[in-house]
Structures are given as C-alpha cells and as structure tokens.
LUMNU-814173 format. One line per field, with one value per residue: residue number from 0; residue in three letters; chain; y, z, x of N, C-alpha, C in turn. Coordinates in steps of 0.2 Angstrom, whole numbers. Layout:
BEGIN
pos: (NUM  ...)
code: (ala  ...)
unit: (A  ...)
n_py: (Y  ...)
n_pz: (Z  ...)
n_px: (X  ...)
ca_py: (Y  ...)
ca_pz: (Z  ...)
ca_px: (X  ...)
c_py: (Y  ...)
c_pz: (Z  ...)
c_px: (X  ...)
END
This chain:
BEGIN
pos: (0  1  2  3  4  5  6  7  8  9  10  11  12  13  14  15  16  17  18  19  20  21  22  23  24  25  26  27  28  29  30  31  32  33  34  35  36  37  38  39  40  41  42  43  44  45  46  47  48  49  50  51  52  53  54  55  56  57  58  59  60  61  62  63  64  65  66  67  68  69  70  71  72  73  74  75  76  77  78  79  80  81  82  83  84  85  86  87  88  89  90  91  92  93  94  95  96  97  98  99  100  101  102  103  104  105  106  107  108  109  110  111  112  113  114  115  116  117  118  119  120  121  122  123  124  125  126  127  128  129  130  131  132  133  134  135  136  137  138  139  140  141  142  143  144  145  146  147  148  149  150  151  152  153  154  155  156  157  158  159  160  161  162  163  164  165  166  167  168  169  170  171  172  173  174  175  176  177  178  179  180  181  182  183  184  185  186  187  188  189  190  191  192  193  194  195  196  197  198  199  200  201  202  203  204  205  206  207  208  209  210  211  212  213  214  215  216  217  218  219  220  221  222  223  224  225  226  227  228  229  230  231  232  233  234  235  236  237  238  239  240  241  242  243  244  245  246  247  248  249  250  251  252  253  254  255  256  257  258  259  260  261  262  263  264  265  266  267  268  269  270  271  272  273  274  275  276  277  278  279  280  281  282  283  284  285  286  287  288  289  290  291  292  293  294  295  296  297  298  299  300  301  302  303  304  305  306  307  308  309  310  311  312  313  314  315  316  317  318  319  320  321  322  323  324  325  326  327  328  329  330  331  332  333  334  335  336  337  338  339  340  341  342  343  344  345  346  347  348  349  350  351  352  353  354  355  356  357  358  359  360  361  362  363  364  365  366  367  368  369  370  371  372  373  374  375  376  377  378  379  380  381  382)
code: (ser  glu  asn  lys  gln  phe  arg  val  gly  lys  phe  his  lys  lys  lys  arg  phe  ala  thr  ala  leu  val  gly  gly  glu  thr  val  val  asp  val  phe  asp  gly  glu  glu  met  glu  trp  his  leu  pro  arg  asp  asp  asp  ser  tyr  gly  ser  ser  asp  leu  cys  tyr  arg  leu  thr  phe  gln  ser  arg  asn  arg  asp  lys  val  leu  asn  arg  tyr  leu  arg  his  val  tyr  gln  val  phe  glu  glu  met  cys  pro  glu  leu  gln  leu  phe  thr  trp  cys  trp  ser  glu  cys  leu  arg  ala  gly  gly  trp  arg  pro  met  glu  ser  arg  his  pro  lys  thr  phe  asp  thr  ile  ala  met  asp  gly  glu  leu  lys  arg  ser  ile  val  asp  asp  leu  glu  arg  phe  val  ala  arg  arg  asp  phe  tyr  lys  lys  asn  gly  asp  pro  trp  lys  arg  gly  tyr  leu  leu  tyr  gly  pro  pro  gly  thr  gly  lys  ser  ser  val  val  ala  ala  met  ser  asn  his  leu  lys  phe  asn  leu  tyr  val  met  glu  leu  gly  asn  ile  arg  ser  asp  tyr  glu  leu  arg  his  ala  leu  leu  ser  ile  gln  asn  lys  ser  ile  val  val  phe  glu  asp  ile  asp  cys  cys  pro  glu  leu  his  ala  arg  ser  asp  ser  asp  gly  asn  asp  glu  ser  thr  asp  gln  asn  ile  pro  asn  asp  gly  ser  his  his  lys  his  lys  asn  pro  ala  ala  lys  thr  met  leu  asn  cys  ile  asp  gly  val  trp  ser  ser  his  gly  glu  glu  arg  ile  ile  val  phe  thr  thr  asn  his  lys  asp  val  leu  asp  pro  ala  leu  ile  arg  pro  gly  arg  met  asp  met  his  ile  his  leu  ser  tyr  cys  thr  pro  glu  ala  phe  arg  ser  leu  ala  ala  ile  tyr  leu  glu  val  glu  arg  asn  his  pro  leu  leu  glu  glu  ile  gly  glu  leu  leu  gln  thr  val  asp  val  thr  pro  ala  ala  leu  ala  glu  glu  leu  arg  lys  gly  ser  asp  gly  asp  val  ile  leu  gln  gln  val  val  asp  phe  leu  asn  gln  lys  lys  leu  gly  lys  gly  glu  lys  lys  asn  leu  met  gly  gly  ser  ile  asp  ser  lys  pro  val  val  ser  val  asp  phe  ala  thr)
unit: (A  A  A  A  A  A  A  A  A  A  A  A  A  A  A  A  A  A  A  A  A  A  A  A  A  A  A  A  A  A  A  A  A  A  A  A  A  A  A  A  A  A  A  A  A  A  A  A  A  A  A  A  A  A  A  A  A  A  A  A  A  A  A  A  A  A  A  A  A  A  A  A  A  A  A  A  A  A  A  A  A  A  A  A  A  A  A  A  A  A  A  A  A  A  A  A  A  A  A  A  A  A  A  A  A  A  A  A  A  A  A  A  A  A  A  A  A  A  A  A  A  A  A  A  A  A  A  A  A  A  A  A  A  A  A  A  A  A  A  A  A  A  A  A  A  A  A  A  A  A  A  A  A  A  A  A  A  A  A  A  A  A  A  A  A  A  A  A  A  A  A  A  A  A  A  A  A  A  A  A  A  A  A  A  A  A  A  A  A  A  A  A  A  A  A  A  A  A  A  A  A  A  A  A  A  A  A  A  A  A  A  A  A  A  A  A  A  A  A  A  A  A  A  A  A  A  A  A  A  A  A  A  A  A  A  A  A  A  A  A  A  A  A  A  A  A  A  A  A  A  A  A  A  A  A  A  A  A  A  A  A  A  A  A  A  A  A  A  A  A  A  A  A  A  A  A  A  A  A  A  A  A  A  A  A  A  A  A  A  A  A  A  A  A  A  A  A  A  A  A  A  A  A  A  A  A  A  A  A  A  A  A  A  A  A  A  A  A  A  A  A  A  A  A  A  A  A  A  A  A  A  A  A  A  A  A  A  A  A  A  A  A  A  A  A  A  A  A  A  A  A  A  A  A  A  A  A  A  A  A  A  A  A  A  A  A  A  A  A  A  A  A  A  A  A  A  A  A  A  A  A  A  A)
n_py: (434  430  408  397  382  371  358  347  341  333  333  321  316  330  340  351  354  356  367  365  372  369  366  378  387  402  411  422  428  438  446  457  467  467  461  444  432  417  406  391  380  375  358  361  371  383  387  377  358  356  351  352  365  383  398  415  430  447  464  474  483  475  468  463  461  448  440  443  439  436  422  417  415  405  395  392  390  380  369  369  363  350  332  324  316  313  306  308  309  310  320  323  337  341  355  364  360  354  346  340  338  327  326  313  307  299  282  271  257  252  249  249  239  232  226  209  204  199  201  208  214  223  232  238  246  254  261  267  276  284  288  296  307  313  322  335  347  336  335  345  353  346  350  343  337  335  322  304  289  274  255  245  230  212  198  198  203  202  211  226  237  240  243  253  262  261  266  281  281  282  289  303  309  314  305  304  297  291  285  283  281  289  300  314  321  329  339  339  332  336  347  341  331  343  351  345  345  347  334  323  307  301  289  277  267  250  250  243  243  253  253  260  262  252  240  240  232  227  223  212  206  209  216  233  245  258  274  282  277  282  298  310  324  327  330  318  308  292  287  286  290  304  309  300  302  316  314  306  318  327  318  316  325  341  347  340  346  355  357  348  335  323  309  294  280  267  255  237  221  216  216  212  215  230  248  246  262  267  262  267  271  287  289  276  273  263  244  235  220  212  195  176  172  171  155  165  178  172  169  183  185  175  180  192  193  181  183  173  161  165  150  141  126  121  132  126  116  122  131  123  119  130  132  125  126  140  155  171  183  190  179  169  177  180  167  168  174  168  164  165  157  151  139  130  138  137  125  123  131  123  111  120  123  110  107  115  111  97  101  107  97  89  96  99  86  86  95  89  91  102  113  131  138  148  163  173  183  200  215  228  240  256  264)
n_pz: (4  12  17  13  15  8  3  -9  -23  -34  -42  -45  -62  -65  -73  -68  -55  -36  -22  -7  12  25  40  53  44  33  22  8  1  -11  -16  -26  -22  -11  2  11  22  26  38  43  59  71  76  90  92  103  99  93  87  71  62  51  49  48  49  45  43  42  37  46  39  28  31  27  15  13  19  12  0  -5  2  -2  -16  -13  -10  -22  -31  -23  -27  -41  -41  -36  -38  -49  -43  -28  -10  6  23  41  52  69  73  84  84  78  85  83  72  54  34  29  14  -2  -13  -25  -28  -32  -41  -44  -56  -63  -76  -72  -59  -54  -54  -54  -71  -71  -57  -57  -70  -62  -56  -61  -69  -59  -55  -63  -67  -54  -55  -67  -64  -58  -59  -56  -42  -35  -43  -34  -23  -13  -7  -17  -17  -13  -6  -1  4  6  9  17  19  23  11  -1  -10  -5  -2  -15  -22  -20  -22  -36  -39  -38  -45  -57  -60  -56  -45  -27  -13  4  18  34  51  63  74  78  81  90  97  96  89  83  73  65  61  52  41  36  29  18  4  -14  -25  -20  -13  4  13  27  34  41  48  57  67  77  91  94  83  81  80  93  107  116  131  131  122  107  92  91  82  75  70  80  88  81  78  68  71  80  93  100  115  115  110  116  110  104  90  84  82  74  63  54  53  46  35  30  38  46  40  31  17  17  3  -12  -25  -20  -11  -2  8  17  24  29  38  44  41  49  60  62  65  56  53  53  40  30  17  8  17  17  0  -10  -7  -9  -11  -8  -12  -10  -19  -38  -49  -63  -58  -56  -70  -76  -66  -71  -82  -83  -73  -81  -94  -99  -110  -110  -111  -106  -104  -90  -82  -81  -73  -60  -59  -58  -43  -35  -34  -22  -13  0  -6  -5  -17  -16  -10  -20  -32  -25  -27  -41  -45  -43  -53  -71  -82  -89  -90  -79  -68  -66  -64  -53  -45  -47  -40  -25  -22  -22  -10  0  -3  4  16  21  22  29  40  42  45  56  65  64  54  42  32  29  16  2  1  -9  -23  -21  -24  -18  -22  -15  -13)
n_px: (-26  -39  -38  -52  -61  -67  -81  -82  -92  -104  -120  -132  -134  -129  -120  -111  -100  -103  -103  -100  -99  -87  -88  -86  -84  -84  -95  -100  -112  -118  -134  -145  -137  -133  -123  -124  -122  -116  -114  -105  -105  -93  -93  -91  -94  -101  -116  -122  -124  -118  -127  -140  -138  -137  -129  -137  -130  -136  -139  -148  -159  -161  -170  -183  -182  -173  -180  -193  -187  -175  -175  -183  -176  -165  -170  -177  -167  -159  -169  -168  -155  -158  -159  -169  -181  -184  -179  -187  -184  -192  -183  -173  -167  -155  -148  -158  -168  -179  -189  -186  -190  -177  -168  -163  -157  -169  -167  -172  -175  -187  -199  -218  -216  -206  -211  -216  -229  -248  -255  -268  -271  -259  -263  -275  -269  -261  -270  -280  -270  -265  -280  -285  -271  -276  -289  -293  -300  -311  -312  -309  -323  -331  -330  -319  -304  -289  -284  -278  -281  -269  -271  -258  -257  -253  -242  -223  -211  -218  -218  -221  -216  -209  -220  -224  -212  -213  -224  -222  -209  -217  -226  -218  -219  -209  -206  -210  -207  -213  -212  -222  -217  -206  -212  -213  -221  -238  -238  -227  -229  -240  -234  -226  -233  -238  -231  -226  -223  -233  -238  -233  -230  -234  -229  -233  -227  -227  -241  -247  -239  -245  -250  -262  -269  -276  -290  -304  -307  -325  -329  -338  -331  -336  -329  -324  -328  -329  -332  -330  -319  -309  -309  -315  -313  -304  -310  -312  -304  -302  -290  -273  -261  -257  -253  -259  -273  -270  -263  -274  -283  -277  -276  -290  -297  -300  -287  -284  -285  -275  -263  -260  -265  -259  -254  -257  -250  -254  -243  -245  -242  -254  -268  -281  -279  -280  -291  -306  -312  -303  -298  -305  -316  -312  -304  -294  -293  -291  -289  -276  -270  -257  -252  -244  -232  -240  -241  -244  -236  -225  -219  -218  -207  -197  -197  -192  -177  -171  -175  -183  -193  -211  -218  -208  -205  -201  -208  -223  -224  -216  -228  -237  -232  -232  -245  -248  -239  -235  -225  -215  -214  -199  -192  -193  -187  -173  -169  -168  -158  -145  -139  -138  -140  -154  -160  -156  -157  -171  -172  -166  -178  -188  -184  -182  -194  -200  -195  -200  -213  -210  -207  -221  -230  -223  -224  -239  -244  -237  -246  -257  -268  -277  -269  -271  -276  -268  -270  -280  -274  -280  -290  -298  -310  -315  -332)
ca_py: (433  421  403  394  375  369  349  347  336  332  326  316  319  336  340  353  352  359  367  365  373  366  368  385  391  406  412  428  428  445  448  462  472  467  454  438  428  412  404  385  381  367  355  361  378  383  388  369  356  357  346  357  373  389  405  419  435  452  473  473  486  470  461  460  458  444  436  439  437  432  413  411  414  401  389  390  387  374  366  367  358  342  326  324  312  312  302  313  306  313  319  327  343  346  362  366  360  352  342  343  331  325  324  311  304  290  278  265  256  246  251  244  236  227  222  202  205  199  208  211  220  229  237  241  251  260  263  269  282  289  293  302  313  317  322  339  348  331  334  354  353  343  352  339  337  331  315  298  285  264  252  239  224  207  196  202  200  203  218  233  243  240  245  260  264  261  272  286  284  283  299  304  309  312  300  305  290  293  280  286  276  292  306  315  327  330  346  340  327  342  351  337  331  351  354  340  347  344  331  320  300  300  283  277  260  244  254  237  243  258  251  267  263  244  240  239  224  228  220  207  201  212  222  240  249  264  284  286  278  286  302  314  331  328  330  313  307  287  284  287  294  310  307  295  307  321  309  303  324  327  312  317  328  348  348  338  350  359  356  344  330  320  303  291  275  264  247  233  216  213  222  214  221  238  247  247  264  268  261  266  274  291  287  273  272  255  242  231  212  207  188  176  173  165  155  173  183  169  171  187  186  172  185  199  190  176  182  165  164  163  145  136  120  121  135  124  113  127  135  119  119  137  131  120  130  148  157  178  183  191  171  167  183  177  159  168  178  163  161  168  150  150  130  128  140  136  119  123  132  118  108  121  122  105  105  119  107  93  102  109  91  86  101  95  79  85  97  83  94  103  120  135  137  153  170  176  190  206  223  232  248  260  267)
ca_pz: (3  19  14  15  14  5  4  -15  -25  -38  -39  -52  -69  -67  -77  -64  -47  -32  -16  3  16  30  49  54  39  30  15  6  -4  -14  -19  -27  -20  -3  5  15  26  29  42  48  65  70  81  96  95  107  94  94  81  63  59  46  54  45  53  41  45  34  39  48  35  24  34  22  7  16  21  7  -10  -5  4  -9  -21  -11  -8  -29  -34  -22  -29  -49  -40  -33  -43  -53  -40  -20  -5  12  27  45  57  74  71  89  83  78  91  80  64  49  30  26  7  -2  -19  -23  -36  -31  -49  -47  -59  -65  -80  -68  -54  -54  -51  -57  -74  -71  -54  -60  -73  -60  -50  -65  -71  -52  -52  -69  -65  -48  -59  -72  -62  -55  -62  -55  -37  -36  -43  -30  -15  -10  -7  -22  -12  -13  0  -4  9  3  16  14  21  25  6  -5  -13  -4  -5  -22  -26  -17  -27  -44  -39  -37  -52  -63  -56  -54  -37  -22  -8  9  22  40  53  69  82  79  80  98  98  91  86  77  68  62  57  49  37  34  26  11  -6  -17  -29  -17  -9  10  16  35  36  46  53  62  74  83  96  96  78  83  82  99  108  124  139  127  115  101  91  93  75  72  68  86  88  78  77  62  70  85  97  105  115  114  108  120  108  100  84  79  77  70  56  52  54  41  30  27  42  44  40  23  13  14  -3  -14  -28  -13  -10  6  8  22  22  35  38  46  41  51  68  61  66  49  53  49  32  27  10  10  21  10  -5  -14  -3  -12  -5  -11  -9  -10  -27  -43  -58  -67  -58  -57  -76  -76  -63  -76  -89  -79  -69  -84  -99  -103  -113  -104  -113  -104  -99  -84  -79  -81  -68  -57  -59  -51  -37  -33  -33  -16  -8  -1  -6  -9  -23  -13  -8  -28  -34  -24  -30  -48  -43  -43  -60  -77  -85  -86  -89  -73  -62  -65  -61  -46  -43  -44  -32  -18  -22  -18  -3  2  -2  8  22  20  24  38  45  40  50  65  67  63  51  37  32  27  9  -1  1  -16  -23  -24  -24  -16  -24  -12  -19)
ca_px: (-34  -42  -41  -57  -61  -77  -83  -84  -96  -110  -127  -132  -134  -128  -112  -107  -99  -107  -96  -101  -95  -84  -89  -81  -81  -91  -96  -103  -116  -122  -140  -150  -133  -132  -122  -129  -115  -120  -107  -108  -103  -90  -97  -88  -97  -106  -120  -124  -121  -118  -132  -145  -141  -131  -133  -135  -131  -136  -137  -155  -161  -162  -172  -189  -179  -172  -188  -198  -186  -168  -174  -185  -173  -161  -174  -179  -159  -157  -176  -165  -149  -160  -161  -177  -182  -180  -185  -186  -187  -192  -177  -173  -160  -153  -149  -165  -171  -184  -188  -189  -188  -172  -168  -158  -159  -173  -163  -176  -177  -192  -206  -223  -212  -201  -213  -217  -236  -253  -257  -275  -268  -254  -265  -280  -266  -261  -277  -279  -267  -268  -286  -283  -269  -280  -293  -291  -307  -316  -312  -312  -327  -334  -324  -313  -296  -287  -279  -280  -277  -271  -267  -256  -258  -252  -236  -219  -208  -224  -217  -226  -211  -207  -225  -222  -206  -216  -229  -216  -206  -223  -231  -215  -218  -206  -208  -211  -209  -214  -213  -224  -214  -203  -213  -211  -228  -244  -236  -222  -233  -244  -229  -221  -237  -241  -226  -225  -227  -237  -236  -230  -234  -234  -229  -233  -226  -231  -246  -251  -234  -245  -258  -267  -274  -280  -298  -305  -314  -328  -329  -341  -328  -337  -326  -330  -324  -333  -327  -330  -314  -303  -314  -312  -312  -302  -315  -312  -295  -299  -283  -266  -255  -262  -252  -264  -279  -265  -263  -281  -286  -273  -277  -297  -298  -299  -281  -283  -287  -269  -259  -267  -262  -255  -256  -257  -250  -251  -243  -247  -242  -258  -274  -284  -277  -282  -297  -309  -312  -295  -296  -313  -318  -309  -296  -288  -299  -290  -287  -271  -268  -251  -250  -240  -231  -243  -239  -241  -232  -216  -218  -216  -202  -190  -194  -186  -170  -168  -176  -182  -200  -216  -219  -201  -206  -201  -214  -228  -221  -217  -232  -241  -231  -235  -251  -247  -235  -235  -220  -216  -209  -194  -188  -193  -180  -168  -166  -167  -152  -143  -137  -139  -143  -162  -163  -151  -159  -178  -173  -166  -181  -192  -179  -182  -202  -201  -191  -205  -218  -212  -207  -227  -230  -223  -228  -248  -242  -237  -251  -263  -273  -273  -267  -274  -275  -267  -274  -280  -274  -287  -292  -305  -311  -319  -333)
c_py: (425  416  401  387  375  362  352  340  338  330  326  316  326  336  347  353  359  358  367  367  366  369  373  389  396  410  417  430  438  443  453  467  472  461  451  435  422  408  395  383  375  366  357  370  377  386  381  364  359  356  349  362  374  392  410  426  443  458  471  480  479  466  460  459  452  438  434  439  434  424  411  411  407  394  390  386  380  368  365  362  350  339  327  321  313  307  306  308  309  316  325  331  345  351  368  367  358  347  343  337  331  321  317  308  298  290  273  264  252  251  245  239  230  223  215  204  202  204  212  215  225  236  240  247  255  264  271  277  284  292  298  307  317  319  328  343  344  337  343  356  351  344  347  339  331  327  309  292  277  264  246  234  217  205  199  197  200  207  225  238  246  242  253  265  265  265  280  287  283  285  304  310  310  308  302  301  291  285  284  285  282  299  307  318  326  334  343  335  332  344  347  337  339  353  351  346  344  340  326  312  302  292  282  269  258  249  249  241  248  256  254  266  255  245  239  235  227  222  211  203  206  218  229  244  253  271  286  283  282  294  307  320  331  328  324  312  297  286  288  290  299  312  304  300  314  319  306  312  326  323  316  322  336  349  346  343  355  354  350  340  327  312  298  283  271  257  243  225  210  216  218  214  229  238  250  254  268  267  261  271  282  294  283  272  268  252  236  227  211  202  182  176  167  163  162  178  180  170  178  189  183  177  191  198  186  178  177  167  161  157  140  133  118  126  132  120  118  130  130  119  125  135  126  123  140  152  164  177  185  183  169  171  179  172  162  172  176  160  165  160  148  143  129  132  140  128  120  127  127  114  114  123  115  101  108  115  101  95  105  103  87  89  98  89  80  89  92  88  96  111  125  139  145  158  171  182  196  211  226  241  253  263  274)
c_pz: (9  15  18  12  12  4  -5  -18  -32  -40  -46  -58  -71  -69  -70  -58  -42  -26  -9  6  22  36  49  50  37  23  12  2  -6  -18  -21  -25  -12  -1  13  17  31  30  44  52  66  76  89  98  98  104  92  87  74  61  56  48  52  47  48  44  40  39  41  44  30  24  30  16  9  16  16  0  -8  -1  1  -13  -19  -13  -18  -32  -33  -25  -37  -46  -39  -39  -44  -47  -32  -17  1  18  36  48  61  72  80  90  83  85  91  75  60  43  28  19  6  -8  -19  -31  -35  -39  -49  -51  -61  -69  -78  -62  -57  -51  -57  -63  -73  -64  -55  -64  -69  -54  -55  -66  -67  -54  -58  -68  -61  -50  -63  -70  -57  -54  -59  -46  -33  -36  -38  -23  -12  -13  -10  -19  -12  -10  -5  1  5  10  12  19  22  17  -1  -11  -11  -6  -12  -24  -26  -21  -34  -45  -40  -43  -58  -63  -56  -48  -31  -17  -2  15  31  44  62  76  84  80  90  101  93  87  81  70  62  57  48  41  33  31  21  7  -9  -24  -26  -13  0  11  24  33  42  50  57  69  79  86  92  89  76  85  89  101  115  126  136  122  106  99  92  87  74  72  75  92  86  76  71  64  75  93  105  108  118  114  113  116  101  93  80  76  74  61  52  51  48  34  26  34  42  44  32  19  11  10  -6  -21  -24  -14  -5  5  15  22  30  32  40  47  45  60  67  62  57  48  49  41  29  20  13  14  16  6  -11  -9  -9  -7  -11  -8  -10  -18  -31  -47  -65  -64  -58  -63  -77  -71  -67  -81  -86  -77  -77  -92  -103  -107  -109  -106  -111  -102  -94  -78  -78  -75  -61  -55  -55  -45  -34  -30  -25  -10  -8  0  -8  -13  -21  -15  -16  -31  -32  -24  -39  -49  -45  -46  -65  -83  -85  -87  -82  -68  -61  -61  -54  -41  -41  -38  -25  -18  -19  -10  1  4  3  16  26  23  27  41  46  45  56  67  69  59  46  38  28  21  5  -3  -8  -17  -25  -22  -21  -18  -21  -18  -16)
c_px: (-33  -42  -48  -58  -68  -76  -86  -88  -101  -115  -126  -136  -132  -122  -107  -105  -100  -102  -102  -97  -93  -85  -84  -81  -86  -90  -103  -107  -120  -130  -144  -143  -130  -129  -124  -122  -118  -112  -109  -103  -100  -93  -96  -90  -103  -114  -124  -122  -123  -122  -138  -145  -136  -136  -131  -136  -132  -138  -145  -159  -163  -167  -178  -187  -176  -176  -193  -197  -179  -173  -179  -180  -167  -164  -177  -171  -158  -164  -170  -158  -152  -160  -168  -182  -181  -183  -181  -189  -186  -186  -178  -166  -159  -151  -152  -167  -178  -183  -189  -186  -182  -170  -163  -161  -162  -171  -166  -177  -184  -197  -211  -220  -208  -204  -216  -225  -242  -253  -263  -274  -265  -261  -270  -275  -263  -266  -277  -280  -267  -274  -286  -279  -273  -286  -298  -299  -311  -318  -312  -320  -334  -331  -323  -308  -295  -280  -282  -276  -277  -267  -264  -253  -253  -242  -230  -214  -212  -224  -222  -220  -210  -213  -225  -218  -209  -220  -228  -213  -212  -226  -224  -214  -214  -210  -204  -213  -206  -218  -215  -221  -211  -203  -214  -217  -231  -242  -232  -225  -235  -239  -225  -227  -241  -238  -222  -227  -230  -235  -233  -233  -230  -233  -229  -232  -227  -234  -248  -247  -237  -250  -263  -273  -275  -286  -298  -307  -319  -327  -335  -339  -330  -333  -328  -325  -327  -329  -327  -324  -308  -307  -310  -310  -307  -304  -313  -305  -298  -293  -276  -262  -260  -261  -258  -271  -277  -267  -270  -284  -281  -273  -284  -301  -301  -295  -281  -284  -282  -265  -264  -264  -255  -259  -253  -256  -248  -247  -242  -245  -247  -265  -279  -284  -280  -289  -300  -310  -306  -293  -300  -311  -316  -303  -290  -294  -297  -287  -283  -267  -261  -248  -243  -237  -233  -240  -238  -236  -223  -216  -215  -208  -196  -192  -189  -179  -167  -169  -179  -189  -203  -220  -212  -205  -208  -207  -221  -226  -221  -225  -238  -239  -232  -242  -251  -242  -234  -227  -219  -210  -201  -188  -188  -186  -174  -163  -165  -159  -148  -138  -137  -142  -151  -165  -161  -154  -166  -176  -169  -171  -187  -189  -183  -190  -203  -200  -198  -212  -219  -210  -216  -229  -231  -224  -238  -247  -242  -244  -259  -270  -271  -272  -268  -272  -273  -270  -273  -280  -278  -285  -299  -306  -316  -326  -337)
END
C-alpha cells in the first residue's frame, strides 16, 4: 500500500491520539457509503499556502449530501475533539484570501478566586454575570438582544486581562479577541463579528488605540460626543474608519440580534479619550474601574501567593504605605513571586513600597506641587 505521512498529537485531557495530514498528503474518508477525499497542499503547490487550507474532492452527485450533511458532521466531530474552552484570534489566510477565527486552547488559570481585587467589586461583577446568563426569558420578553457589555478601564497592570480570563472561566464561555488595527475592511469585520458562536466573550483590547473612537472637539474647544458622532444605523460617515461603525452596529445596531448569550468587553487605559456615545448604556452596560492596589486587594494577593494569614503584622504597615503610593497589582505580584517565606517577602514588599514613597516625595519636590491622589476603585451600573 502507498505510504502516508501524518502528524500525531493529543488534545488536552483527551485519552486518544489525533492525527493530521502532512503537506502534499491525501486521506479518504467514508460517509454514508461515499468516499470523500481530503488533500492538504504543500507549501510550494500552485494551489497556495497550506495554512488553514484543505481541498475536498467528491463525486458531483454527492454535492447536496456534502453541503447539507457531511460538512455538518465534520464540524460536529471537530467540536467534540476541541478543548473545553478555546481562545480565538482573528487571522488572515493567504490561501483562502480571507480572514478567519483561529482557535487555540484557553489555559489562562485566572479565576475570581485567584484575582486580587476588592471583595465588593468582585462580588458585583460575579453577581452581574450570573444575573445576565439567568435572564434569557427576560431579554426575549422585552425584545432585547441577549448580550451585555463591560468596559474595563484603568492603568496598565491593574488586571484587565485577568478579569476577562476569570469571566471566561466562570461562565465557561469561549474568548474571541479582536484588534481593530488588524482588520482590513468593513466587510471583514462584519464577517468576523457575525461568525462568532453563542456563549462567547468578544474582547476589543485597548479600544483607545483606535482614533476613530475618540471624543471629537469642535472649534470652540467643547467636546462633541453625541450619538451623531457614532451612528447606530451606519447612515453617517463622520468616522474615517468604517470598521468603527460596523463594530457598533454589531454591538447594538441592526446586526446586534444575530446570536445570543454574548458578552462584549472593551479594555482601555484611557477612558477619558473615548467618545461617551461609544460607552453609553446599551453598548457598555457596566463600567469597571480597575485601579492601583488597595490594602484589601494586597491581603488577597498575599494569601494567594504566600498563604499568610490576613492578620499578619506586616500587612498593616503595607496597607498604610499603599494609601500613599500608586502601585499596580501586577508590580506587587512580581515582588511576591521572589520567594516563599512569608515574613521575608513581606518585609521586602515594605522596603519596595518605602522606596516608591521616597521616589514620589522627590518627584513632588521637583514639581513644586502636589500629586493627584490615587483613584478610587469604582463600578458604574447602567440603568
């Protein structure tokens, strides 16, 4: 018989091994008594790149069977083989001359139990998520799309990505990560958003990096931030980037009813530059401010990383220092990773914060004035 080459691997938590074609090889599948031939071209084939591209050959008499039954069967088998949770990123395929969602296993370990966050803030997020997934009949009765928007904003290193991962793990929803800068056209973005499955979280990272979504200013210096700037029906063209209008139409416009049980997340380091119309209720329903580390959040961090008691004597001193300096949870987590002896590491954190405080005082003297106080962690609920 003819020799065949295959790649062999195993999906996470699956007992059976899986095989995949090597470029230039062909395999025959049998479905309902009919042969279906799958071919994976080599990189140097004139047919194009092998990336995301297989060629399926079958008898013309089986056309309806293939389109209506066989491909559905293939996709069902694929879903059964996939990991429990997946992370999808939008990629361009030169072979297909189109974009597509490329899946990979989502192994981000963060959960709401392992996030260092103020307890009240954490409970408000979890309660809102659980209320959303439990209210299908409520959304249907009111004729509203079954979706919810969350705006995560705050300085870099305050845990925005960790919160997104925790949301995915808590709800068992797949993650779809989209960067508007990688989109080539209005059509491509519409296709990407409309091909997202139900029970998913769609993440637009660093939304402030898209200038078309910034607040406008008129000649008098007044902010112009009405829905006329970001139309809901796509009838206006104030924004140079048509992808911005398409994104908004898919969130709460004419295409928002496509699919259900979806969560849309915007992340930004600079909420103040965004057009208020972009983040109004109906688009971003819950605004979550992730700020610098608070004393309560650090107690959670210390318990997670060092397993120290919440009444450890050094935690009181650290809490007082955190009231005077701005330090992100990410920076403090890095300090806690430097060892396992709780007493030693916490003393190092005290020294670290004292150095920060000293540097802040020197900066204040050089500036000849006061420094803005640390922002307060807050959550805004849309009514």
